[in-house]
C-alpha positions, 0 to 999 in steps of 0.5 A: 500499500502506498500513501498519496496525501490522505489517500491509500493507493494499492492493488485491488482485491476481488471484494473491491469490485463493487466499489470500482463499479460505483466510482467507474460509473460515477466518474464516467458519468460526471465527465461524459454526461454533457457530451452524451446529452449533446450527441445522443441521449441519457438513455445512450449514457445509461446503456453504455454504463450498463455495458461497460461498468457492469458488475459482470463486466468488471469481474471479468476484467478483474479475472483476466490474468493480463490485467491488474486494478489499482484502487485509491481510498480515503478511509473506507471510501473509494476515490479512484482506481486505474486498470493496467493491462500487459502483464501476462506476456513478457515479450510485450514491452508496453504496459497499457493504462486502460483507465485511471478515473478520479473522483471529481472532487480530487481532480486537479490536486496532483493525485493523478500525477502521483498515480501516474508515477506509481504506474511508471514504477509498476511498468519498470518492475515489469520490465516494460519500456513504454506506457500507452493509453487512449484519450478521447480527442475532446477531453482537453484536460486529460490530454494536457495532463498526459502531455505535461507528464511525458506522453506524446500522441502517436496515433488517432483511432475511432472508438465506437460508443456501445449501444449507439451508431456514434463514433468518437475519436480517441488519441493513442498516447505513448510515453517511453520509460527510462531504464534504471541502471 
């Protein structure tokens, strides 16, 4: 367990899945609700949340030996989490940062930067040479955050919004990890 300000950051346990589902749904909704209202409907948002962040889906992702979840807690309250993939095959030298979600009330306070530093340490301990992630092209704050922390845009991909016919564009960002000698 790692201490970040008044929070504890650690690898998630199976019994953390319910709180991961709750914080995932809450933070995704806070972040993308206006976008969904503008481009689709509230029904499409709920449909997406039910698909992407259902208990069954997160349990399935948690059971994947290629993935690891990390959780941020303050006392007994879950304030954020991240999901990493790329652990199973040692020949794969890139760690994928699939999600880093923080409660809105703690964003912009340096906590995401510290979590990113721990992700870097995890990647180094797994002998990874790069960290890669996807970021929605219109999520300006996240793009600024990742660029400020050494990530570079290397590609663009289309992202199909589940339960709609709408596509968004995500940037693919990557950071090369400096080796400790």
